[in-house]
N, C-alpha and C positions, 0 to 999 in steps of 0.2 A: 241075283247074287253075283253073276259075272259082271254086271254093269257096275255094282257097288265096288267090286274089287278093282276094276279098271279105273274108276274115279279116284280111289285111294292111292293107287300107284301114280296116277298123274299128279295129284297134289303133293306127294312126297318128292317127285322129281322136280316140281316147280320150286319147292323150298330149297332143294339142293342147289338149283341154279341161282336162286336169289341170294343165297348166303354169301358167296364171294363178293357180290356187289356191296352188300352191307359192310363187310369187312374192309373193303377198299374205301368206303366212305368214312369209316372211323380213322383209318390210317392217314387219310388226306388232311384231317384237322391238325394244326400245329400243336405240339405238346406245350403245356404251361411252363414258363421260365422257372427254373429252380431258385429257391431262396438260398443265397450264399452267406454263410456265417464265417467270419475270420476269427480264428482263435487268438491271434495276437492283438486284437483290438477289442478290449473289454467294453462292455456297455458303460457309458459315463455315469457316474454317480453324483448326486448333488453335493456341493461342498459342505463339510461339517466343521463346526467350530468346537474345539476341545476345551472343556472347562477344567481348570487346574489352578493350583497356586504356584506361582513362579518363585523359586528360592531366592533370587536376587531382585533388588529393586529395579524397576524399569522406569521409563518416562511416562507411565500411565497413572502413577500415583499409588499403585499397589492396592491391597485390600479387595473389597467386593467387586469393584470395577474391573480390576485385573483378573479376578476369578472368572468373570463373565466373558471378557473380551480378549484375554491374553492368548498368545499362540504357544503351543507346546514346544519346548526346546528339543532340538534334534537329538540331544544326548539321551532323552527318554525313549527314543525309538519311534516317536510319532512324526508323521509327515506334517511339515509346516504349511498352514493354509494362509492365503493372502489376507492381510488385515485391511480394514477400512482405513482410508487415508485420514479421515477426520477423527481426532481423538477428543475425548471429553475434556472440556475446559471449565474451570470453576471461577466465578467472578465474585471476589470478596467472600463474605460469610453469609450468603443467601440461605434462608431457611430451608432445611432439608438437603443442602449441598455441602460436602466437606470442603474445607479451605484448601487452596492450592499448596502442594508440597513446597516447602521453603527452598529446597534445592532447585526444583524446576522453575520457581518464580525468579530466583537469582539468575538462572541460565537464560530465561526469556529477557530479563533486563539487560544482560550482557549482549545478547543478540541485537536488541534494539539500539544499544549504544554503539555497536559495531557498524551500523549503517552510516555511510559517509553522508553528512548533511549537504555536501555540495551536489549530491545527486537529486536532491529534492527539487521538484518542479516549482517554478515561480508562480504564485497565485495571481491570475490575471486581474483581479480587482485592485491590485497595487500598482498596476501600470499607470503611467501618466495619462491623464485625460481631462478634458474640459467638462465641468459640471455646473449645475445651478448653485448660486450662493445667495442666501437671503439674510445673512448676518448684518451686523451694524458697522463692521470694519470697512474702511474706505479702500480704494484702489491702491495697490502697492504694498498692502499689509500682508504679512505672513501670519497665518493662523495654524497653530499646531493642535490637532485633536488627538491628545495622548491616548485616551481609552480605545479609540477606533483605529489608531495608528495611521493617520492621514495628515499631510501637510497641505494647506491651501494657500495659494498666492491669489489674492483678490484682484480681479481685473476690472471691476465695475460693471454696471448695467446688468447686475444679477448673475454674473458669471465668475468662475474662478478656475484656475488650474489645480488639479489635485494630484498629489504624489503619495506613494506608499513610503512609510518610514519604519525604522526600528526605534524603540524608546527605552527608557530606563527600566532596569530590573526592579522587582518589588523592593521598596525601600529607597529607590534612587529616582523615582519620578518627582516632578515638581511642577509648579504653575506660577505664572506671573507675566509681567510685561517687560520686554527688553528691546534694545535696538541693535542693529548690526553695526558693530564698532570697527570691524576690520574684515578684509577679504584676502585670502591667499590661495594661490594655485600650487598644487602638490606640496602642501605644508609639511614642515618637520614636526615631529611629535616628541614631547618630553613629558612622560607620565608624572602627575603631581605626587607629592609625598603620601597623600592618603591612599592613592591607588597602589603605590609601591609597597605600602604596609600590608595591603591585602594580597598583592601579587608580587612578591619579591623576585620572581623569575622574569619579570618584564625587563626589557632593556632600559637603561637610564636615558637614552636619547636615540632617535631614529630619524634619519634624513628622509625627505619626501621621496615618494616613488610608488610603484605598483604594490609593493609589499607593505607599505605604511598603512596602519589602521585608520588614518584620517582620510585616506582615499585621494581623489583627484582635486577636490576643492574643499575649502572650509570658510565658513562665515561665523565670526566670533560674536558672541552675544554679550554686549556691555563689558563690564570688568570681571565677569564671572569666568569660570573655567569651562563653561558650556559652549558648545559649538553646534552648528548645523554643518555636517560634513559628509563626505563620501565614505565608501567602505570597500575593503578587499574581501568582504564576506557578504555578497549580495543575497545569499540564501537566508540571512537573518532578518531581512525586511519583513515586517508584519509580526515581529516578536518583541518581547521585553528582554533586551539583551545588553544595553549599555549602562554606563555609570551616570547617566543623566543627559548625555548628548543626544541630539536628534540625528539619526543615521539614515543615509539615503544610498541608493545605487549610484555608482560613479556617473553613468549617463544622465541620471536625473539631477544630481547635484550640479553637474556642468550646465545643464539647461537652466536651472534655477539661478545659478551664479550669474549668468549673463542677463538676467531679468531684474536683479535686485541691486540697489545701490547702498553704499554705506549710509547709515542713518535710518534705514527702513525699520518700521515698527514690527515687532515680533510678539504675538500674543500666544502664550502657551497655556492650554487648558488641561 
């Protein structure tokens, strides 16, 4: 009995001695980092799009499209959400798509007309270049390809110089064979009566110079009013723009002028 009591006392003492070591081991472990929540930074919510009918017409065409994609006005107390940059566009009267609002269509046309044509880049295919020519016209002949807006100076041996040109507007194109009857540098311009009837705002006469619509050079075609001439509007090359004359850039018409003699054959197709 005494032996059992002694062993129990020794076991209790051992547990008392070991307890502080166990506590020290727990204190030695670093506590976990607390999670900090900031009250002034709410959890971000995904953007929401408000469906509503806007009382005033907008540039989205109104109706069901605006109901789906319109932003709520601030006067209603809703926060405005960013809109998509791309807005729906309607092309013609395609089946299932409403026509474009006439007011918006007019605004688009005005915006397109407001673009300065002088800022348009020159199409590189209208640059002067030597190309193959397999037509029947002989060397020294000028061939005007009206539909494709090219002028060819035949050089022979299956080659030709090709220039970009501007040609007559619809109703003013023509075809035929002429000869170069005269050549002039920085020619003066006197609009014919037919042109003045259509454009009474034009000057009755203009001396040659950089502002003259005939440009730096002119080659007159037979006894007609048609000419191959330069232009102070080079951005019109490659378009149907004239009253029947063949229009070239000034640098191109100067180059052609130096290669062509009076009496040269001109074939306009």
